[in-house]
Backbone bond lengths (Angstrom), bond angles and torsions (degrees), N, CA, C in turn:
res aa  C-N    CA-C-N  psi(-1)  N-CA   C-N-CA  omega(-1)  CA-C   N-CA-C  phi
1 X - - - 1.432 - - 1.513 111.68 -
2 X 1.307 116.30 142.42 1.454 122.30 177.39 1.482 111.58 -131.40
3 X 1.318 120.19 123.83 1.452 122.26 -175.10 1.500 111.44 -74.27
4 X 1.345 117.32 126.83 1.433 123.82 171.04 1.531 107.90 -90.99
5 X 1.319 116.70 75.02 1.439 121.98 -167.88 1.509 113.46 -53.53
6 X 1.346 119.55 -42.03 1.405 122.12 -176.86 1.540 114.56 -72.01
7 X 1.312 115.06 -8.47 1.490 120.78 179.60 1.508 113.54 -85.02
8 X 1.340 114.75 -9.94 1.489 119.96 -176.94 1.575 109.01 -98.41
9 X 1.291 115.41 140.43 1.463 120.58 171.10 1.541 108.94 -126.21
10 X 1.320 116.18 92.64 1.471 121.49 -179.02 1.515 110.02 -69.89
11 X 1.364 118.28 150.00 1.449 121.20 179.56 1.498 114.97 -69.77
12 X 1.365 117.57 -21.36 1.470 121.81 178.34 1.513 107.51 -126.79
13 X 1.333 113.13 -153.69 1.473 117.78 -179.05 1.530 111.07 -90.49
14 X 1.331 117.06 21.36 1.452 121.65 179.69 1.523 109.37 -64.83
15 X 1.325 116.37 146.09 1.466 124.47 -179.01 1.532 108.64 -88.57
16 X 1.332 119.90 108.96 1.473 120.25 -179.64 1.535 111.11 -61.78
17 X 1.317 116.28 -32.38 1.483 119.63 -175.96 1.564 108.95 -65.25
18 X 1.334 115.63 -39.85 1.477 119.75 179.45 1.557 109.91 -66.83
19 X 1.304 118.12 -39.60 1.477 122.35 177.62 1.527 108.22 -66.28
20 X 1.324 117.01 -44.70 1.439 121.31 -178.54 1.565 109.30 -60.13
21 X 1.318 116.71 -47.98 1.471 119.22 -178.43 1.532 112.19 -60.95
22 X 1.336 117.83 -38.21 1.459 120.26 176.57 1.557 109.30 -65.13
23 X 1.307 114.88 -41.80 1.463 119.52 179.74 1.525 112.04 -61.87
24 X 1.336 113.98 -46.44 1.459 119.56 -176.85 1.594 109.14 -65.88
25 X 1.322 116.53 -36.23 1.437 119.00 175.61 1.523 112.75 -63.46
26 X 1.315 117.00 -43.16 1.443 122.31 175.88 1.530 110.46 -60.35
27 X 1.321 115.85 -42.86 1.467 120.74 -179.03 1.532 107.59 -60.81
28 X 1.290 117.99 -48.59 1.451 120.85 -178.57 1.518 113.62 -63.50
29 X 1.350 115.37 -35.56 1.478 121.18 177.34 1.527 109.55 -64.16
30 X 1.346 116.73 -42.61 1.469 122.53 179.24 1.498 109.39 -60.42
31 X 1.351 117.18 -48.74 1.462 121.18 178.75 1.499 112.42 -57.39
32 X 1.327 115.93 -45.25 1.457 122.04 179.41 1.525 111.46 -59.91
33 X 1.287 115.30 -46.04 1.514 119.64 -178.20 1.501 112.75 -68.53
34 X 1.326 117.08 -31.75 1.463 121.22 177.03 1.512 109.77 -60.41
35 X 1.356 114.81 -40.53 1.444 119.69 -179.19 1.551 113.09 -73.37
36 X 1.341 113.40 -30.11 1.446 119.03 -177.07 1.501 114.55 -81.28
37 X 1.318 115.10 -27.73 1.482 120.14 -173.58 1.497 109.68 -97.75
38 X 1.358 117.65 137.90 1.475 122.13 -178.06 1.514 110.87 -60.42
39 X 1.293 117.45 -43.53 1.508 121.44 -176.85 1.543 110.00 -100.41
40 X 1.323 117.09 23.33 1.460 119.80 -176.08 1.494 114.23 -58.66
41 X 1.278 118.94 -49.27 1.471 122.56 178.36 1.492 113.46 -60.15
42 X 1.321 116.26 -41.67 1.494 119.62 178.79 1.543 111.72 -66.35
43 X 1.287 116.24 -39.08 1.475 120.96 178.35 1.490 110.70 -63.12
44 X 1.340 117.28 -47.35 1.472 122.39 -179.09 1.529 109.59 -67.93
45 X 1.332 117.47 -40.71 1.495 119.90 177.15 1.529 110.88 -57.13
46 X 1.291 116.74 -47.60 1.472 121.41 179.84 1.510 112.04 -63.10
47 X 1.345 115.52 -38.00 1.471 119.32 178.55 1.520 110.79 -66.17
48 X 1.313 116.05 -40.97 1.459 119.93 -179.19 1.494 111.98 -68.15
49 X 1.352 117.65 -38.04 1.460 121.69 174.74 1.587 108.54 -58.56
50 X 1.288 115.77 -46.15 1.443 120.67 178.51 1.539 112.01 -59.78
51 X 1.364 115.19 -43.13 1.433 120.29 176.99 1.545 114.06 -65.93
52 X 1.328 114.51 -37.99 1.478 119.33 175.48 1.528 110.52 -59.31
53 X 1.332 116.16 -43.65 1.473 121.32 178.94 1.484 111.52 -59.81
54 X 1.299 118.19 -41.75 1.474 123.66 177.92 1.536 110.37 -69.56
55 X 1.290 116.23 -33.12 1.493 120.84 177.64 1.557 110.43 -63.43
56 X 1.341 115.19 -41.52 1.473 119.74 176.18 1.506 111.20 -63.09
57 X 1.329 116.84 -44.81 1.439 120.12 179.71 1.548 111.47 -61.56
58 X 1.294 114.97 -49.75 1.500 119.60 -179.87 1.506 112.18 -60.07
59 X 1.300 117.71 -44.40 1.467 120.58 -179.38 1.551 111.09 -65.27
60 X 1.316 114.99 -41.88 1.492 117.89 176.48 1.528 111.58 -65.44
61 X 1.328 115.46 -38.93 1.467 118.75 -179.75 1.489 112.65 -62.45
62 X 1.313 117.56 -35.26 1.475 121.82 177.68 1.523 109.19 -59.51
63 X 1.354 116.21 -38.92 1.478 120.65 -176.97 1.565 112.58 -90.26
64 X 1.325 113.86 -0.93 1.489 118.50 -176.33 1.507 113.45 58.60
65 X 1.376 112.96 45.67 1.460 118.86 176.22 1.522 108.39 -130.38
66 X 1.310 116.59 174.49 1.431 119.96 177.72 1.550 117.27 81.05
67 X 1.338 115.75 -160.63 1.459 121.86 -176.35 1.507 110.80 -112.49
68 X 1.349 113.56 -177.55 1.479 119.73 175.53 1.511 111.76 -69.87
69 X 1.310 114.99 173.64 1.485 122.06 -172.33 1.557 110.38 -61.14
70 X 1.322 117.73 -51.64 1.467 120.23 -171.44 1.520 110.56 -66.08
71 X 1.350 117.30 -39.88 1.482 121.59 177.74 1.531 110.01 -66.84
72 X 1.308 115.67 -41.28 1.468 119.45 -177.84 1.531 109.28 -64.36
73 X 1.373 116.52 -47.77 1.473 119.51 -178.79 1.517 110.69 -61.31
74 X 1.348 118.22 -39.27 1.464 122.69 -177.94 1.536 109.11 -63.26
75 X 1.306 116.75 -46.84 1.508 120.55 179.20 1.513 111.36 -64.60
76 X 1.374 116.58 -46.15 1.447 121.17 -176.73 1.543 109.78 -62.80
77 X 1.316 117.08 -43.79 1.428 120.81 179.41 1.553 113.13 -54.37
78 X 1.318 113.06 -40.64 1.454 118.61 -179.05 1.556 109.14 -69.28
79 X 1.323 115.28 -43.19 1.506 120.84 178.91 1.482 110.16 -60.59
80 X 1.345 117.27 -51.23 1.474 121.47 -172.64 1.574 113.07 -72.51
81 X 1.345 113.99 -15.90 1.460 118.49 175.09 1.507 111.88 -94.56
82 X 1.366 116.18 7.15 1.437 121.13 175.12 1.487 114.60 85.31
83 X 1.316 120.13 8.12 1.468 122.47 179.65 1.549 110.03 -79.33
84 X 1.295 113.66 151.81 1.489 119.07 177.37 1.485 109.96 -71.78
85 X 1.348 114.83 137.20 1.450 119.64 173.02 1.511 107.25 -113.58
86 X 1.360 118.20 145.47 1.480 122.52 -167.20 1.508 110.08 -79.74
87 X 1.377 114.18 84.56 1.442 121.61 177.12 1.535 109.74 -92.73
88 X 1.326 115.54 -45.01 1.454 118.52 -173.02 1.532 115.47 -69.23
89 X 1.342 114.16 -23.15 1.442 120.14 -177.15 1.499 115.03 -84.64
90 X 1.331 116.18 -4.50 1.493 120.41 -178.95 1.512 108.51 -77.69
91 X 1.280 118.23 124.51 1.490 121.14 -179.03 1.528 112.60 -71.86
92 X 1.371 112.75 155.66 1.498 117.12 178.78 1.518 113.23 -61.97
93 X 1.342 116.54 -39.01 1.478 120.68 -179.69 1.536 109.50 -81.97
94 X 1.296 116.82 59.65 1.474 118.20 -167.81 1.528 110.78 -81.40
95 X 1.313 115.52 153.61 1.439 124.04 179.25 1.514 108.10 -82.65
96 X 1.334 114.41 171.10 1.479 120.70 -179.90 1.528 109.25 -61.62
97 X 1.331 117.87 -40.99 1.460 120.61 -179.61 1.521 111.47 -61.32
98 X 1.312 115.29 -38.90 1.507 119.65 -179.76 1.533 109.34 -67.53
99 X 1.329 115.05 -39.27 1.475 117.95 177.71 1.534 110.24 -60.02
100 X 1.323 116.71 -45.59 1.454 120.68 176.42 1.514 111.76 -54.89
101 X 1.315 114.46 -44.13 1.463 118.95 -178.27 1.545 110.69 -64.48
102 X 1.367 115.05 -39.89 1.432 119.75 177.63 1.549 111.60 -62.13
103 X 1.374 115.28 -39.18 1.451 119.05 179.80 1.542 112.89 -61.31
104 X 1.335 115.70 -31.72 1.457 121.40 175.33 1.551 110.37 -74.27
105 X 1.306 117.59 -48.86 1.463 121.84 -176.86 1.519 109.97 -61.09
106 X 1.327 116.68 -48.91 1.470 117.99 -177.87 1.514 113.36 -66.23
107 X 1.311 116.37 -34.00 1.461 120.04 177.54 1.516 110.56 -66.16
108 X 1.347 116.39 -42.39 1.436 119.43 177.35 1.496 113.58 -62.59
109 X 1.359 115.93 -42.92 1.461 120.45 178.45 1.520 112.18 -65.24
110 X 1.328 116.44 -35.87 1.440 120.53 178.99 1.499 111.55 -68.23
111 X 1.330 116.71 -40.66 1.482 121.06 176.99 1.525 110.30 -66.44
112 X 1.318 115.27 -42.01 1.496 119.03 176.21 1.512 109.79 -59.32
113 X 1.305 119.29 -40.59 1.477 123.33 -176.00 1.530 110.49 -65.27
114 X 1.361 115.19 -54.41 1.445 118.57 -174.17 1.551 111.94 -66.60
115 X 1.297 116.05 -36.68 1.492 116.44 178.72 1.551 112.73 -75.24
116 X 1.316 116.32 -33.71 1.462 118.82 174.81 1.524 110.21 -62.91
117 X 1.353 117.90 -46.18 1.446 121.96 -178.92 1.529 111.62 -63.46
118 X 1.333 116.95 -45.53 1.447 120.50 -174.90 1.516 114.45 -81.07
119 X 1.334 115.72 -35.28 1.478 118.24 -176.08 1.545 111.10 -96.72
120 X 1.313 115.99 -63.43 1.495 119.44 -175.05 1.552 110.68 -64.83
121 X 1.349 115.43 -47.97 1.483 116.51 -178.41 1.497 114.33 -90.59
122 X 1.319 117.85 0.26 1.450 123.52 173.43 1.558 115.00 59.02
123 X 1.299 115.63 28.47 1.462 120.51 176.31 1.504 110.59 -83.94
124 X 1.330 116.10 150.98 1.479 118.85 179.02 1.501 113.50 -78.45
125 X 1.327 117.11 162.69 1.456 121.19 171.51 1.521 106.41 -64.64
126 X 1.362 118.06 133.56 1.439 120.70 -178.12 1.505 109.31 -147.96
127 X 1.301 117.46 165.88 1.484 120.33 175.26 1.483 111.19 -63.09
128 X 1.350 119.06 -39.18 1.402 123.02 -179.80 1.519 110.45 -60.57
129 X 1.310 115.76 -44.63 1.472 121.37 177.77 1.538 112.10 -63.56
130 X 1.311 117.46 -41.94 1.430 122.77 178.17 1.488 110.88 -61.72
131 X 1.333 116.91 -49.13 1.436 122.06 -178.95 1.534 112.64 -60.85
132 X 1.346 117.66 -43.42 1.448 123.40 -179.91 1.533 110.68 -67.18
133 X 1.355 116.13 -40.55 1.460 121.15 177.58 1.534 110.27 -61.01
134 X 1.360 116.34 -44.62 1.457 120.52 179.57 1.563 110.04 -65.41
135 X 1.315 115.76 -37.77 1.480 117.69 178.55 1.543 109.82 -61.19
136 X 1.317 117.12 -42.66 1.462 122.04 -179.87 1.534 108.25 -65.71
137 X 1.321 117.21 -47.04 1.466 121.32 -177.92 1.521 112.82 -57.64
138 X 1.298 117.72 -38.07 1.480 122.59 -171.69 1.497 113.98 -107.61
139 X 1.354 118.22 6.99 1.439 118.99 -178.63 1.550 111.76 -59.23
140 X 1.330 116.41 129.33 1.447 126.42 179.87 1.534 112.65 57.58
141 X 1.345 115.44 27.95 1.466 119.75 175.24 1.504 107.97 -121.30
142 X 1.314 119.00 104.87 1.465 121.65 179.72 1.511 110.46 -71.31
143 X 1.349 114.46 151.19 1.455 120.37 179.29 1.522 109.69 -109.16
144 X 1.367 117.77 95.03 1.429 121.30 -172.60 1.486 110.20 62.78
145 X 1.287 117.51 -120.80 1.496 121.35 179.03 1.529 111.08 -92.26
146 X 1.313 118.66 7.19 1.473 120.72 -176.51 1.526 109.55 -98.97
147 X 1.351 116.38 125.21 1.445 119.93 179.34 1.542 109.56 -67.31
148 X 1.340 115.89 142.23 1.452 118.82 179.59 1.520 112.82 -59.85
149 X 1.317 115.68 -27.76 1.500 118.67 -178.56 1.512 112.39 -65.84
150 X 1.332 118.62 -21.36 1.467 120.29 -176.86 1.514 112.00 -95.36
151 X 1.301 118.67 -8.66 1.512 119.41 179.95 1.488 116.01 -130.82
152 X 1.332 116.66 -16.84 1.463 119.72 -174.78 1.514 112.11 -68.95
153 X 1.368 115.93 118.62 1.454 121.28 179.89 1.538 113.28 74.41
154 X 1.327 117.40 20.75 1.462 123.30 178.92 1.506 110.51 -129.66
155 X 1.331 114.77 141.58 1.511 119.39 174.87 1.504 106.23 -68.34
156 X 1.345 113.78 149.85 1.477 120.70 -176.35 1.554 109.91 -74.90
157 X 1.325 114.12 157.41 1.448 122.34 175.64 1.537 112.33 -122.55
158 X 1.329 115.03 14.21 1.451 120.17 176.84 1.507 110.89 -127.39
159 X 1.327 118.44 155.50 1.483 120.17 178.35 1.526 110.93 -73.00
160 X 1.326 116.43 148.12 1.474 120.22 175.30 1.490 110.23 -138.34
161 X 1.347 115.57 154.82 1.484 119.77 179.11 1.537 108.43 -150.06
162 X 1.316 115.11 161.63 1.445 122.25 175.15 1.495 110.00 -140.52
163 X 1.386 115.98 112.23 1.460 119.13 -176.17 1.508 110.01 62.07
164 X 1.329 117.43 -126.41 1.435 122.76 -178.81 1.532 111.72 -88.84
165 X 1.315 116.39 0.13 1.490 118.79 -174.84 1.525 110.55 -96.91
166 X 1.333 117.27 119.97 1.453 121.97 173.23 1.507 107.38 -100.09
167 X 1.324 115.87 124.48 1.467 121.52 -176.54 1.495 109.45 -84.30
168 X 1.302 115.14 174.92 1.497 124.68 -175.36 1.559 108.61 -54.93
169 X 1.267 117.23 135.51 1.449 122.87 177.07 1.549 109.18 -61.83
170 X 1.346 116.18 139.87 1.426 119.33 -171.51 1.550 117.40 -54.48
171 X 1.315 115.34 -32.34 1.492 119.42 -179.44 1.574 109.82 -68.10
172 X 1.330 116.45 -20.31 1.487 116.15 -178.23 1.540 112.08 -101.38
173 X 1.315 116.68 -0.86 1.500 119.97 -177.92 1.548 111.72 -58.57
174 X 1.357 119.77 -49.39 1.489 117.85 -178.13 1.504 111.96 -59.24
175 X 1.339 117.60 -41.72 1.471 120.21 179.92 1.504 112.22 -65.76
176 X 1.318 116.61 -42.70 1.466 121.21 179.66 1.520 110.82 -64.52
177 X 1.282 118.14 -37.44 1.502 119.13 177.90 1.491 110.35 -70.46
178 X 1.319 117.81 -36.84 1.475 120.05 175.51 1.519 110.44 -60.98
179 X 1.373 115.96 -45.14 1.467 120.15 179.14 1.506 111.53 -64.93
180 X 1.370 119.22 -36.54 1.442 121.66 175.89 1.501 113.16 -57.65
181 X 1.378 115.76 -46.21 1.449 119.61 -178.90 1.570 109.40 -67.47
182 X 1.298 116.54 -40.84 1.455 119.46 -179.80 1.552 111.05 -61.41
183 X 1.358 115.30 -42.76 1.461 119.13 -179.73 1.548 109.57 -68.19
184 X 1.299 117.59 -38.97 1.481 120.43 176.83 1.523 110.28 -58.43
185 X 1.307 116.04 -49.35 1.453 118.86 -179.49 1.513 111.47 -60.21
186 X 1.352 116.74 -39.83 1.447 119.42 176.99 1.509 113.40 -64.67
187 X 1.358 115.79 -35.97 1.470 120.63 177.03 1.558 111.01 -67.91
188 X 1.295 116.28 -35.92 1.452 121.46 178.22 1.497 111.46 -68.32
189 X 1.334 115.57 -37.96 1.513 118.47 175.12 1.483 109.43 -63.38
190 X 1.288 118.02 -43.21 1.495 121.58 178.47 1.477 109.74 -66.36
191 X 1.321 118.50 -30.87 1.471 122.41 -175.76 1.525 112.08 -68.91
192 X 1.319 117.01 -16.52 1.455 120.53 174.69 1.530 111.00 -59.84
193 X 1.308 115.87 -23.06 1.436 124.01 -179.86 1.548 109.38 -95.10
194 X 1.322 115.24 -46.10 1.493 121.38 -177.43 1.487 109.65 -151.01
195 X 1.374 116.81 120.00 1.481 120.66 -174.69 1.504 109.58 -123.88
196 X 1.307 116.51 124.91 1.478 122.77 165.87 1.527 107.50 -114.43
197 X 1.318 118.65 97.03 1.489 120.58 -172.51 1.506 112.99 -65.51
198 X 1.334 118.80 -24.55 1.454 120.98 -178.06 1.492 112.88 -74.85
199 X 1.373 118.10 -44.56 1.474 119.29 174.12 1.485 111.37 -68.24
200 X 1.330 117.91 -32.36 1.443 120.66 -179.67 1.562 109.87 -64.63
201 X 1.319 115.27 -47.49 1.470 119.22 -178.82 1.515 110.94 -64.90
202 X 1.310 115.94 -43.61 1.489 119.85 179.69 1.550 110.98 -63.36
203 X 1.290 116.66 -41.99 1.471 122.11 179.80 1.525 110.67 -55.25
204 X 1.335 117.10 -52.47 1.431 118.92 -175.62 1.489 113.49 -80.47
205 X 1.280 120.51 -22.62 1.453 121.71 166.86 1.530 109.73 -60.08
206 X 1.339 115.58 -49.42 1.452 122.13 -177.85 1.549 112.70 -68.13
207 X 1.334 117.06 -43.05 1.441 120.45 -178.69 1.512 110.61 -66.03
208 X 1.319 117.34 -39.77 1.458 121.07 179.17 1.538 110.04 -62.02
209 X 1.306 116.72 -47.00 1.481 118.32 -174.21 1.540 109.46 -72.11
210 X 1.319 118.54 -24.13 1.453 120.36 176.52 1.564 111.53 -72.67
211 X 1.362 115.99 -23.35 1.473 119.89 172.54 1.540 108.66 -78.67
212 X 1.360 114.67 -42.40 1.467 119.33 179.81 1.560 108.51 57.31
213 X 1.329 117.64 60.29 1.462 119.33 -169.99 1.562 115.47 -72.33
214 X 1.351 116.79 -14.64 1.449 119.15 -173.55 1.570 111.06 -115.04
215 X 1.306 114.48 161.10 1.480 118.66 176.70 1.516 109.70 -65.16
216 X 1.352 116.06 -39.59 1.468 121.52 -177.08 1.480 108.80 -147.61
217 X 1.337 115.46 156.97 1.499 120.19 178.15 1.485 114.76 90.64
218 X 1.329 120.34 6.46 1.457 121.96 -175.45 1.550 112.95 -65.91
219 X 1.321 116.20 -39.80 1.438 119.82 179.24 1.538 112.35 -63.41
220 X 1.312 114.87 -48.77 1.457 118.36 179.74 1.562 110.40 -65.40
221 X 1.352 117.14 -36.70 1.448 119.88 177.58 1.486 113.65 -62.94
222 X 1.362 115.88 -41.33 1.475 117.39 -178.67 1.507 112.26 -65.40
223 X 1.381 116.58 -33.05 1.472 119.76 176.92 1.521 111.14 -77.30
224 X 1.317 120.03 -28.85 1.464 121.82 171.47 1.527 110.29 -62.31
225 X 1.326 116.71 -44.12 1.444 121.84 177.35 1.493 110.61 -62.47
226 X 1.339 117.22 -45.85 1.481 121.62 178.58 1.481 111.38 -55.09
227 X 1.342 118.31 -48.26 1.487 120.52 -175.68 1.529 111.39 -74.43
228 X 1.299 117.20 -29.44 1.503 118.62 176.76 1.538 110.01 -66.65
229 X 1.356 116.98 -40.00 1.420 120.81 177.44 1.520 110.67 -68.13
230 X 1.294 117.87 -42.24 1.484 121.63 179.66 1.560 110.65 -62.96
231 X 1.295 115.57 -44.09 1.489 120.06 -177.23 1.517 108.59 -66.87
232 X 1.335 119.08 -40.60 1.462 123.33 -179.80 1.514 112.23 -67.46
233 X 1.318 117.14 -44.37 1.476 118.08 -171.52 1.535 114.48 -107.14
234 X 1.346 117.35 -8.56 1.473 117.93 179.69 1.542 111.51 -131.61
235 X 1.351 117.70 -6.72 1.458 119.43 178.36 1.532 114.02 66.76
236 X 1.347 114.97 30.80 1.478 117.27 -175.52 1.560 106.40 -145.15
237 X 1.316 113.33 158.13 1.441 123.65 177.45 1.554 108.64 -129.39
238 X 1.323 115.76 136.62 1.457 116.98 178.43 1.521 110.77 -116.12
239 X 1.339 115.94 149.56 1.444 120.36 174.61 1.528 108.87 -111.88
240 X 1.292 116.45 131.01 1.465 122.53 -176.58 1.531 107.70 -123.84
241 X 1.298 117.44 132.19 1.485 121.32 173.33 1.483 117.05 90.92
242 X 1.308 119.18 23.00 1.471 122.71 -175.66 1.525 112.40 -68.43
243 X 1.338 117.36 -28.18 1.473 120.23 179.03 1.539 107.71 -125.71
244 X 1.313 117.85 168.92 1.449 120.99 -173.95 1.556 112.97 -66.11
245 X 1.305 115.85 -34.29 1.471 118.41 178.16 1.551 110.73 -66.53
246 X 1.287 116.27 -45.05 1.455 121.56 -178.79 1.543 108.71 -69.31
247 X 1.292 116.56 -36.29 1.494 119.21 176.58 1.519 110.93 -61.00
248 X 1.339 116.95 -44.19 1.448 122.79 -177.35 1.549 109.54 -67.90
249 X 1.362 117.06 -37.09 1.436 121.44 177.32 1.527 110.55 -60.24
250 X 1.319 114.55 -47.40 1.458 118.80 179.63 1.493 112.51 -64.11
251 X 1.331 118.48 -45.87 1.444 123.24 179.83 1.567 111.19 -60.71
252 X 1.315 114.48 -39.59 1.478 117.57 178.52 1.545 110.87 -66.30
253 X 1.308 115.61 -38.91 1.509 118.63 176.96 1.541 110.21 -62.24
254 X 1.328 115.85 -45.11 1.452 118.44 -178.63 1.536 112.85 -69.24
255 X 1.360 115.93 -33.17 1.446 119.53 178.21 1.535 108.83 -66.10
256 X 1.330 118.12 -46.44 1.447 120.42 178.75 1.522 112.64 -60.97
257 X 1.310 115.28 -39.94 1.441 121.95 177.49 1.520 111.74 -59.92
258 X 1.332 115.83 -38.37 1.479 118.62 -178.74 1.510 112.85 -82.34
259 X 1.325 117.54 -42.03 1.484 118.71 -175.38 1.506 111.97 -79.24
260 X 1.339 117.89 -35.55 1.463 120.61 -175.03 1.516 113.32 -106.40
261 X 1.384 115.17 2.11 1.494 120.47 179.37 1.513 109.83 51.75
262 X 1.337 117.62 46.22 1.451 121.53 -177.07 1.512 113.18 -88.33
263 X 1.305 118.50 2.24 1.466 120.32 178.53 1.487 112.73 80.42
264 X 1.312 112.95 -160.10 1.506 119.86 -173.65 1.546 112.17 -109.56
265 X 1.311 118.91 18.38 1.465 121.33 -177.25 1.502 114.03 -63.15
266 X 1.309 116.45 -43.04 1.482 120.44 179.39 1.486 110.28 -65.31
267 X 1.337 115.35 -45.58 1.471 118.03 179.43 1.508 111.39 -64.39
268 X 1.338 118.67 -35.96 1.480 121.12 -179.80 1.540 109.15 -61.99
269 X 1.312 116.35 -38.77 1.482 118.19 -179.83 1.507 111.93 -69.19
270 X 1.359 115.13 -37.96 1.498 118.60 176.23 1.514 109.58 -63.93
271 X 1.339 118.45 -42.55 1.483 121.86 -178.52 1.542 108.78 -64.76
272 X 1.342 117.80 -41.52 1.429 121.55 178.99 1.515 111.28 -60.05
273 X 1.345 115.65 -47.15 1.434 121.22 178.88 1.515 113.02 -59.95
274 X 1.309 114.26 -42.00 1.485 120.52 178.42 1.517 113.10 -66.05
275 X 1.332 113.83 -40.77 1.463 119.64 179.19 1.488 112.44 -64.34
276 X 1.335 118.54 -36.89 1.412 120.90 177.71 1.557 111.60 -62.51
277 X 1.328 114.80 -39.18 1.447 119.54 177.93 1.558 111.71 -63.79
278 X 1.320 116.08 -36.67 1.492 120.84 -179.13 1.509 109.77 -69.92
279 X 1.344 115.47 -42.46 1.483 119.02 177.91 1.539 111.56 -62.81
280 X 1.331 115.11 -38.29 1.455 118.61 175.68 1.527 113.04 -60.41
281 X 1.323 115.85 -41.32 1.450 121.16 179.64 1.580 111.29 -63.51
282 X 1.325 113.57 -44.28 1.436 118.31 178.13 1.527 113.01 -66.13
283 X 1.336 116.60 -36.45 1.469 120.78 178.71 1.492 109.33 -63.41
284 X 1.362 117.99 -42.37 1.465 120.49 179.84 1.535 111.91 -65.51
285 X 1.287 117.36 -35.45 1.483 120.67 179.84 1.515 111.64 -70.35
286 X 1.354 114.93 -26.76 1.436 121.29 179.26 1.514 114.05 -85.50
């Protein structure tokens, strides 16, 4: 790992390089202990599954969708361990509680899909992968008065905005998404020389949400992309937005990035701080 110091914008006078160095040291310690301990891989795998479950909860909490923490973790643990979750038995005339359950299940399956493709199958981030992940995330979940069948896994054809931020005009979305993937691949090529996975993940989380390519689900998708990049290149997953204070911190960061075009520096520092905590947890378990 190599720290892209100028890419971080800390909230105070904290030195991002010092935090990065501590995080990198923890990461290396975890890797070393995995190799030294007989059950090291199993311990880390179980820890990551737990962290993935919390990532789903935090991401849903930011959007005010889904279920509570314990129910979310229970459903996600089943999904991530390959157990069947009751999708087919849910009736079409579903209640609000069933919709919330579906929001958790689809989110878990979407996270499982993008991480499996990028990490286990070693496939690159691509438009095809993004579209399929969005289709899974939003399957059978209507967006307001819009049927899921008309927007799930499809780029939007209408303008969207949030607060003072006007996102990319719909006619430019396909080109902007193509450019996003091309730039990501160029960054990965450069990363063979020097890689900072935390700024990389934050950058593409931020750039994706600034395009806002879908009618709904953009916030959850940008965080799915963030964690897929982190898991692939740093072996870690972060959860953002698990409580109201953290949710507001994240939303404020994203608002400033959109309104003031400040980039992803604040988000990168948040991701770095979160990653350090996850490495600490894994180190203790090992």
